[in-house]
Steps between C-alpha positions, in 0.01 A plus 500: 500500500363681195154348452440690174817357350388145584149533360593375152789275608530129569758405762679166463723398792731198473716315750606146578308480827142613466247656738307173549531125472218247485492179703266205453382318812319171542156479340619738229475824696729771361634771730663829404811573709651847508864509396790608720801725449578868453400524134154358560425716804616812321318449171158372612366842613604640163330217305180546697489867403552429129327160457818387328637164397788310661695240301691251716631145512263214577616348829293183478251311288208684660635833372523344154144366528361841600694668220340269242155527656500880477692516170811671633307767691424372850288751697622587850282458704303257282183699568505878464864505380740779592773386256593201283778241490652293221721203589795390285540121510838342418634147538640425846860445386499823297353700787756352738780611269347847466420562866678234704840531333534822300281764668556336839763463620723632217352844427378547858846432642671724244264788576556458874879455457477167680705259287841378620716586192789256563247217477173623351319569278623257233355537150487128422273317255220491757507879535491552123204261476328703774562811287314327214206446736519863614483614137208268426284607796567867422382432143180345639433813709575725203262306274216517756550871564536568128166332438340720766651806333350395166155438648487816706240753398680762706859622517688221680766571760725205583656505848755219542622404845845383602793287390307192385386690189817678387472361144127568460510871407716452190273223371193719551669803345591299189133423430351823640749783448262771623372339820551693824707277725667525839695260719565525870787312665395410855842377612838678519691547177864399547822682409636411155776273628233286671264502201792369293478170684248416226637363170571782253215436255248480785616836638452662160163339422355594839616863488406533133146389585463716811582811297204442266265612781378858495542520878735290711455538874713423806434559869786736582781700333766248610344227283440741212862616507618137497289450188651805330851375579413154366364642174809715449728200543308229313315702233753774415298605193215613725483873569449539875382828651516416869412859597164503321462122537460405134676240285495518121566158348431379146286806431275450804496707817450318829423724798663366819323609817475423872172416673540396866226245559291538812184394681137606495493673840123541522427138409763374744375711788140395432597132488692537828164571671326200343334263752713210369814696587359591840442129567863429408616766747364282780716217364801734492443609862493136609813430298700796634366550851692778676806467277627762260439391139768483233334409169590415144292369210657378177511239232796270556701657217876495548514876445284562810796421730282310746777285647719801584198660664467204734877491556484865606214417738712219647782750555252748653384243757863413576617864538189624681384214727269739685260476202458124525140407580401862433507493120370265234596482132204399280567415138228427245686348207360356178714238321615636165594317178522162669535334159858639495753307711689799641174653625393175667839480672471862617154437646636194685789707642253764625311230689828365638616835643157567655516162672860565613419841655187369670691206649780733612289758687152357564363470851190312618293818459668667203598422143723765335377443141153422370529375141176502301499341156158567348328761289279707729483865394268600785752362750780690325305826530424429867870445568595813305260700716662365816877485437752686714778432246455415132805336345549565128859399427523379137835462329341677203133562422321672216295708743367298797134572554496350853692798640231730363205282603632476855548874534149569373306263729715484817320630812781442750761760405699211352856555383615399152845340470582546133776366280687740273446233233122551494368706211286700745810603698530838324136583574476371858852539643414812703235305692694178555805352670713416198736204490753330278327167419825306547587651841360271769635703792353824367164327451507350850584838653226665293240266652605615848494866396153459348358331811637771730403796282295782650131494400510858371797422274328186372185697417706757311677226300185320392344835406796560266457164327127556457558844353743353246253225408220753463707702251566193284188289545378220273273729300798721415702196388228412250400852396860611436548211259176582321594867480828407332321265259253779425794736431645249253167478319466878467864528398426260213189689396696824498773348283243364255320833474829670408585255223407538135358199310833411342687506831238288670607203290830500686357529851713327764312345793 
């Protein structure tokens, strides 16, 4: 990260889900709770370094209260702040349309190619009303960020995060044509034929807005190439240079780049030695005993492919009965988006298959699956340190940070079973057993291979994954984006210095 470049800059990050939420307990006590998810974990170290501001949705009334109390600039922590948060409050029905119907599941499913086209999605009146809510909430974010841009005494840099805010950049650009602005898409970008499951005008408005960024980032080339193909098909007037990675549209150049998100290795390794984690290791030893440990940790998103993972484990126990009572599958799973029916049903089905497998194979002294449904990061780290096999088998994932976290902290020569659908597949494939996420037999056989693997081979594999993670660590993910934003700024200054006064009146931003 270029510290000199940031000295006279103000960083404004925006996303739907913020880095913290506030909860009020009895007797009026207010507690700050750290947020969850890949975006939060990846951006917090960056915000701490820059003392930036994060604009996000208010999750509850306590967030709204704190936002008013601190006049839209809530210090985090409240004493000796490292960064600041502003919460955007919208009416419950509008937020539900924005997040509970349009962003999720519609956009999420489209980006993960998970709809069933003969039956869904259906662009009915309810969907179009959800689009209205999506537009409205994006306008609220744009207004808040625009006000911060106006008030800033430094050069503001706006860094938008993910698919919830696709319409925000155009609204900001309209009011602040010169602002430096980037957007990073944390989930896969689909092929054009999948993106076209959206109604035509929505496709155009979303893409039109995304191209008003100076920098548009994706995890890997596959997603970037899907975006190029989508632009060529839906916005044929755009000039796409997919070799350089630039798109010229309506007189504005948007630089399309890849930034594979990662983990903070040093922070992770330090936390893995924390006394709280050490205490959890005792709990893990009691839980596992002498068994080999197969582990997974996920939110209960449909894209995570959790049910097929358990089905493969069932097949493994059937095909390789010699492993019964010698292996245990531990899953720490956090319910996700339970306000959406299809997610609630998926979570219920996960619980059903766990119960079915346990009833099928359990003995008086052994339970094949231990299902843990609570947020306990220290326990997760303790399990990651201990696993013999880490299962990461998503249908499709933007990156999948768990695969990287596990490789960094594991102390047991654990083997990574990795889906080809994970964004990190290209980086980590040489140090993993790679599987087709739909192939139960291949997954079951891979578990057996992993458990029987020679210790020397396992050590070589995990060394390969750690080397790949070290090359593209979290600091590089952030600094590469800032370097490209810095290049845009100097490119502008160069253009201005070459213009005469008459030409400057016709400058295109």
